[in-house]
C-alpha positions as CSV (number, residue, x, y, z in Angstrom):
1,M,26.2,12.4,33.8
2,A,26.0,8.9,35.2
3,K,27.6,5.8,33.8
4,E,28.7,7.4,30.6
5,K,31.8,5.8,29.2
6,I,34.4,8.5,28.4
7,L,37.8,8.0,26.8
8,L,40.4,10.5,28.0
9,V,43.4,10.8,25.7
10,E,46.1,13.0,27.4
11,D,49.8,12.6,27.9
12,A,50.2,15.0,30.7
13,E,49.7,12.9,33.9
14,D,48.7,15.8,36.1
15,I,45.9,16.9,33.7
16,L,44.9,13.3,33.1
17,E,44.5,12.6,36.8
18,L,42.6,15.9,37.4
19,V,40.1,15.3,34.6
20,R,39.7,11.7,35.5
21,Y,39.0,12.5,39.2
22,N,36.4,15.2,38.4
23,L,34.6,13.0,35.8
24,A,34.6,10.0,38.2
25,K,32.9,12.3,40.8
26,E,30.2,12.9,38.2
27,G,29.6,9.2,38.0
28,C,31.3,8.7,34.6
29,Q,33.3,5.6,33.7
30,V,36.6,7.0,32.5
31,S,39.2,5.1,30.6
32,C,42.6,6.9,30.2
33,V,45.3,6.5,27.6
34,M,48.3,8.6,26.9
35,S,48.9,8.2,23.1
36,G,47.0,8.3,19.9
37,E,47.8,4.7,19.1
38,E,46.4,3.6,22.4
39,A,43.2,5.7,21.8
40,L,42.5,3.9,18.5
41,Q,43.1,0.6,20.1
42,A,40.7,1.5,22.9
43,V,37.8,2.5,20.6
44,R,38.1,-0.8,18.8
45,Q,37.5,-2.6,22.1
46,T,34.9,-0.4,23.8
47,A,32.0,1.7,22.6
48,F,32.5,5.1,24.3
49,D,29.9,7.8,24.7
50,L,32.4,10.6,24.3
51,I,36.1,11.1,23.7
52,L,38.3,13.8,25.2
53,L,41.3,14.2,22.9
54,D,44.4,16.2,23.5
55,I,45.9,17.6,20.3
56,M,49.6,17.4,21.3
57,L,50.3,13.7,21.7
58,P,53.5,11.7,21.2
59,G,53.5,9.7,18.0
60,L,50.1,9.9,16.4
61,D,48.7,13.4,17.3
62,G,45.2,14.2,18.2
63,L,44.3,15.7,14.9
64,E,45.2,12.5,13.1
65,V,43.3,10.5,15.7
66,C,40.2,12.6,15.1
67,R,40.5,12.2,11.4
68,R,40.6,8.4,11.7
69,L,37.7,8.4,14.2
70,R,35.5,10.3,11.7
71,R,36.4,8.0,8.9
72,D,35.4,4.9,10.8
73,P,31.6,4.3,10.7
74,A,31.8,2.8,14.2
75,T,33.1,6.1,15.7
76,A,31.9,8.6,13.2
77,R,29.2,10.0,15.4
78,V,30.9,9.7,18.8
79,P,31.2,13.2,20.2
80,V,34.9,14.4,20.3
81,I,36.1,17.3,22.4
82,M,39.6,18.5,21.6
83,L,42.0,19.6,24.3
84,T,44.8,22.0,23.4
85,A,47.4,23.9,25.2
86,K,47.8,26.2,22.2
87,S,45.9,29.5,22.1
88,E,46.2,29.8,18.3
89,E,43.0,29.7,16.4
90,T,44.5,27.6,13.7
91,D,44.5,24.4,15.9
92,M,40.9,24.9,16.9
93,V,39.9,25.4,13.2
94,V,41.8,22.3,12.0
95,G,40.1,20.2,14.8
96,L,36.7,21.4,13.8
97,E,37.3,20.9,10.1
98,L,38.3,17.3,10.9
99,G,34.9,16.8,12.6
100,A,35.5,17.6,16.3
101,D,32.4,18.7,18.1
102,D,34.0,21.1,20.5
103,Y,37.3,22.3,21.8
104,V,38.6,23.5,25.2
105,T,41.8,25.5,25.6
106,K,44.2,24.7,28.5
107,P,44.3,25.8,31.2
108,F,40.6,25.1,31.8
109,S,38.2,24.9,34.7
110,P,37.0,21.4,35.5
111,R,33.5,22.9,35.8
112,V,33.7,24.4,32.3
113,L,34.9,21.1,30.9
114,T,32.1,19.2,32.6
115,A,29.6,21.6,31.2
116,R,31.0,21.2,27.7
117,I,30.8,17.4,28.1
118,R,27.2,17.5,29.3
119,A,26.3,19.7,26.3
120,A,28.0,17.4,23.8
121,L,26.3,14.3,25.3
122,R,22.9,16.0,25.3
123,R,23.3,17.0,21.6
124,S,24.2,13.5,20.6
125,R,21.5,11.8,22.6
126,Q,18.4,14.0,22.3
127,P,16.9,13.1,18.9
128,D,14.5,16.0,18.8
129,E,14.3,18.9,21.2
130,D,10.5,18.7,20.9
131,G,10.5,14.9,21.5
132,Q,8.6,14.4,18.3
133,A,9.3,12.2,15.3
134,E,9.9,14.5,12.4
135,I,11.2,14.2,8.9
136,L,12.1,17.3,6.9
137,S,12.3,17.0,3.1
138,F,13.7,19.6,0.7
139,G,14.1,18.2,-2.8
140,G,16.9,15.7,-2.5
141,L,17.7,16.5,1.1
142,Q,16.0,14.5,3.9
143,I,16.5,15.2,7.6
144,D,15.2,12.5,10.0
145,C,15.1,14.5,13.3
146,S,14.3,11.5,15.5
147,R,17.1,9.3,14.2
148,H,19.7,12.1,13.6
149,E,20.1,10.9,10.0
150,V,20.6,13.0,6.9
151,S,20.5,11.8,3.3
152,V,21.2,13.5,0.0
153,K,19.4,12.0,-3.0
154,G,19.0,8.7,-1.1
155,E,22.6,8.5,0.1
156,T,23.3,8.7,3.9
157,V,25.5,11.6,4.9
158,R,27.5,11.3,8.1
159,L,27.3,14.5,10.2
160,T,28.8,15.3,13.6
161,A,26.3,16.2,16.3
162,T,27.2,19.9,15.9
163,E,26.8,19.8,12.2
164,F,23.4,18.1,12.5
165,G,22.3,20.6,15.1
166,I,23.2,23.5,12.8
167,L,21.4,22.0,9.9
168,L,18.3,21.3,12.0
169,C,18.3,24.9,13.4
170,L,18.4,26.4,9.9
171,S,16.1,24.0,8.1
172,R,13.3,24.3,10.6
173,R,12.8,27.9,9.7
174,P,13.6,28.2,5.9
175,G,14.3,31.7,4.8
176,W,14.9,32.9,8.4
177,V,18.3,34.5,8.8
178,F,20.3,33.4,11.9
179,S,23.2,35.2,13.3
180,R,26.2,33.2,14.4
181,Y,25.3,33.9,18.0
182,Q,21.8,32.6,17.4
183,I,23.1,29.4,15.9
184,V,25.5,28.8,18.8
185,E,22.6,29.5,21.3
186,A,20.3,27.1,19.5
187,V,22.8,24.3,19.1
188,R,24.8,24.6,22.3
189,G,22.9,26.7,24.7
190,E,23.3,30.2,26.0
191,D,26.5,31.8,27.2
192,Y,28.6,29.3,25.2
193,S,32.0,30.8,24.5
194,V,32.8,30.2,20.8
195,T,34.2,32.3,18.0
196,D,32.5,33.4,14.8
197,R,35.2,31.5,13.0
198,A,34.2,28.2,14.7
199,V,30.6,28.6,13.4
200,D,32.0,29.4,9.9
201,V,34.2,26.3,9.9
202,H,31.2,24.0,10.8
203,I,29.1,25.6,8.0
204,V,31.9,25.0,5.5
205,G,32.2,21.3,6.6
206,L,28.4,20.9,6.5
207,R,28.2,22.3,2.9
208,K,30.9,20.0,1.8
209,K,29.2,16.9,3.1
210,L,25.9,18.0,1.5
211,G,27.6,18.3,-1.9
212,E,25.6,20.3,-4.4
213,L,22.7,20.6,-1.9
214,G,25.1,22.5,0.3
215,A,23.9,25.5,-1.7
216,C,20.8,25.4,0.5
217,I,22.8,27.1,3.2
218,E,23.3,30.7,2.2
219,T,25.6,33.3,3.7
220,V,24.0,36.6,4.4
221,R,26.9,39.0,4.5
222,G,27.2,40.9,7.7
223,V,24.4,39.0,9.4
224,G,24.8,35.2,9.4
225,Y,23.2,32.2,7.5
226,R,19.8,31.0,6.2
227,F,18.4,27.9,4.7
228,R,16.9,28.2,1.2
229,A,14.3,25.6,1.0
230,Q,13.4,26.0,-2.7
231,H,16.8,24.6,-3.7
232,E,16.1,21.4,-5.6
233,G,19.6,20.5,-6.7
C-alpha cells in the first residue's frame, strides 16, 4: 500500500495513534477524525480510497455514518471497514447490512488490520482477476467485470466491492454450488476469518439490490449458494 488515502474515524486516541502510525509506515496518507460528523465533512472535501470506521462514536455513530456513505453516489463504492469493541455478532451483521465491506473486532493485531485493508483495496481496484474485459448477461441482469458495474433491466445497481465479488464468483459458474467457505476464499482470499452469518448477510443484501432478479441466487440448503442463469425475470 503506497500513497493510498485512508480516513480513520476513531474516538479512542490510543487506538487512533496506533493505527495511524502503522498505516503511515506502509506509505498510506492517513487522515484522522474522532466523530461521525467530522467523518462526513472529511469525505465531502477529499476522495478517500478506504474508510476505517469505528462503530461506537460520540454523536453520530459509525452505523449511521456508514448508512449515509452508501446513500451518497460519491462514496457508495468506497471500501468501508468497521471497527468495533463489541464481540456481539449483531453489530457485525448490522454493519454488513448497511454496506460495510468488512469488520475487525477490537483488540486487533495491526498486521491483521493491514492485511484486511490490502484485501479491501485489492477487491475495489482490480476490475477483473483475469485482467480481461468481460460482460456477463443473464436476461435482464448485466455484469460488466472490467468496470465493476451491474445493471438490472438497464438500471444501474450500486454494489459494494464484496457484493460485486460474490455475484461475480457465482455468475461465472452458473449452476455450480459454492459453499460459504468457497465464496469467502474466492472473494477475499484463503485463511480469511469470517462467519457463515456474514456471508449470508451479504447474500441477503445482494438479492435485495437485484430486486426480482435476486432470485437468480439460490440457496442450497446445507451446502451454500448457486447462480441460476436461466432466470429471466
